[in-house]
N, C-alpha and C positions, 0 to 999 in steps of 0.2 A: 504494500500500500504506500502511495506517495504522499498522502496528506491526511490529516485528521478531519479536514473540512472538505466537503464535496464542491468541486468547482463546476459550475454550469458551463457547458460548451455547446455552441451551435456551429454546425458545419453547413455552409451554403455551397452545395455542389451536387451534381449527379454523376460525377466522374467515377466510374467503377474502380479504377486503379487507386484513386485517393481513398475512397471508402473502404476498399479491401485492405489497403495499407494500414489505415487506422484500426480496422477490426482485428488485424493480425497482431498489433502491438499491445502492450500492457495498458495503453491509454484507456481503452473502452472498459476495462475491468472495474475501475474504482471511481468513475466519474459519470455525472449526468450528461449524456451526449444526445443531442437531437440533430437530425438531419433535415435540412430544408432544401429540397430538390424538386419540388413539384411546380413551383411558380417562380418565374423570373420577373414578375411584375414588381417594380420598385416599391409600390405601396404595400403589397403583401409582405415583401421582405422586411421593410421597415417596421410594419406592424408586428410581425412575428418576433423580430429581434427585440424590439422595445418591450413587448409584453413579457418575454422570457428573461430579459435583463441578464444576459450571460456575462460571465467573467472573461470568457475567451470566445472569440469569433474566428473561425477558420473560413476564409473566403476564397472561392475558386473564381478567379477573374474570367476564366474561359466560359463559365456558366452565366455570369451576369453581364458580360459585354453587350452593348457598349455603355451600360449604366453603372458599372462598378464604382468608378471614382465618385460619381454624384451620390450614390447610395452611401458610400463610406464617409463622404463629407457630411452628409445629414446625420448619420449615426454618431459621428464624432462630436457634433454639436450637442447631441442628446446625452451621450455617455463618454466623457473624456478618459475615464479610467479603464475602460474595457481593453484588454489585450487583443491584438489582432495578428493572426498569421495569414499572410497574403500569398496565394499560390497562383502562378500564371505560366503560360507557355509563350507569352509575349516578351520578346527580348529587347524591345525598344527602350532607349534611354529616356525618352519622353515619359513613358508610363512610370518608370522608376522614379523620376523626379516628382511627378504628380503624387504618387503614392507615398513617397518618403515625407512629403510635407504634411501628410495626414496623421503622422505619429504611429505608423505601422511598426510594430516591434520586430516582426520576423517576415522576411521576404524570401520566398522559396520559388525556385525555377523548376518547371516540369522538364523531364520526368523527375519526380520527387525521390529523394533518398530517405528510406525509412529511418535511418539513424539520425539524420539531420532534422526530420520532422519530429521525432521523439525528443530530441534535445531541445527543440523550440518549444514543444509542449511542456517539458519539464521546467524550462526557464520561465514560461508563463505561469506555471503552477507555483514556483518559488516566489515570483512577484506577487501573486495572489495571496499566498500564505503570509508574506511580509505585511501586506495591507491588513489582513485579518488580525494578525498578531499585534499590530500597532494599535488596534482598537480594543484589544483585550486588557 
């Protein structure tokens, strides 16, 4: 077990490789994980994420394109403390610049490496635990 507290995580993706990678790892064993992969509608995504108020958001840019940056900008205005892992197959520098200005903690290029994704998740968990422990 990685934490005494359960970190809520939402994965916005329908990428079978990403979902399988997360299911194979120890991530899914100890944490509340929800997958949002039915709707790409920005309002549906925003509503679901805001209602769930996750500690961690794993965003698949390939799923939300071309609205990814706009959705993340809006979510950041609502929840500045949420950790975000951003996954993409887009290698353009422009996207990297846009996303880095949004306070994305972890930027992952596809194809994803299981070890790197797990390390990013653990780092987000540590940051979450520090926040929780600072309030205790």
